[in-house]
N, C-alpha and C positions, 0 to 999 in steps of 0.2 A: 411544599412542593418539591418537586423530586430533584436527587442530588445528581444525577446524569440523565443524559438522553442517548437512545439509540438509535443510530441511523442504519436503514438499508437492513432492515433486519431480514434473515433468512433460515432456512434449514437444511442442513447437508443432505438430504435425501433428496433433495433438489438440484443444489449443485456438484454431487458426486452421484450421478445417477449409476455408475458402474461400482459403487461400493455400497455396504449394507450400512451405512450410518443414518441416524436422526439425531443431531444436535441443533439446537439451536444458538445461534450466533446472529451477528450484525458485522457492516463493513466499518464502524465506526462508532465509538464511544466520545463524547462531550461530557465530561465532569469538571463541573467548575469551570476556569478558562482554559481548561487542558484536553486537547483533542489527540485520541489515540486511536490511530486508524491499521486495522488487520493488514497481516500480509498481503500485497499487490502484484498481480502477475501479469502476463500477458492474454489477458481474458478481459473482455469488455462486460457491462452490466448484465446483458442478455445471454452470459456464457461461450461467446463465440472466442475462441482464441486467435490472437492474431500474431502474423509471425512465426509459424511452425519452422523450427530450426534455426530463427534468427534471434539470436539475444538482443540485440540492440532494439528489434522491433518489440521485442516483449516489452525490454524496457522502457519505451517510449508507452506503451499503452499502460504499463504499469503506473507511470508517471501522470497519466493523463485521470487515470482512475483517483489517483491520491490526491488531483487538485480538486477535481470534483467533490471530491468526500470531505475534504475540508472546505469549500465554498458552502457546503449544505449544512457543514458544523459551524460556520460564520468565521472562520477562519481563511488563510490561504497559504500557497508556497514560500511567501517570506517569513512566515512564523513557525517554520520547521525548528526545531531544536535538536531532534536527534533521528537517523536513519539507521536501520540495520538491513543489509543487503545480503542476501544469500544468491550463491550462484553453484551451477551445479559443475562445474569445470573450470579450473584456474584461468585457461584462453579467453573465459566469458568477461573476464574481469574490465578490460579494456573497453570494449564494446560497451557493456552494462555501463560502468561508471562514466564514460564519454556521455552518453546519452543524459543519467541521471544527474550529470553535471551542469548540462544545458538548461535544466529544469530550476537547478540550485545556485545558478550563478550570483554572487555577492551574498547568498543565505548566511552561511559559514556555520551551518550546524554540526555539532559531533557524530560521528560516525563509525560503525561496526562493522565489518566487512567477514563474510565466512563464505568458504567451500565446503559444501554439503554433498553426501553423496546423493542426493535424491530429494525431490520435492513432491508434494500429495499427487501430483498427477506426471507420468513421465515424459511427456511434452512441456511442459514448464522448465525452463533452462534458468530464470531468476526469480526471488522475489523480493520485494521492499517491504518493509513497514516501516511506519515514522509515528513522532509525537511531535503536537505542535501545540502553541499556545494561540490563545486570543487575548488581543489588547485590551486591557481594562477598561478604556472606554467602550468595547462593545462586548464585555463582558457584564457589564452593567454595575461594577464595581468602583 
């Protein structure tokens, strides 16, 4: 029995055509009853940027992605235990955190926030990764 499940595998040459990368990655990994979600940005799963220049719109798309990936892994937003949020400008904190907060109302995860010089693509203004759990009854334990 495998120790983990990889969700939405991809290669970076397909997702970053403007870069010369060739790395095999996935959007999420389910390991036991823990789900690790790769950093999500304002790009949908077809590679379309949502919210050019709009950090709140990018945060909304990123959280839609997180929700979808957690569902595919057998979890949901209510089981998020940790978030790490990256923003490229301190002025983006309020619009990004306001949007993320809508999705996590009543969840109370631990949270880390960072202001960074840039992300993997210059049009990305924010990124969020999460760790969630799958309740024991759903994890088969």
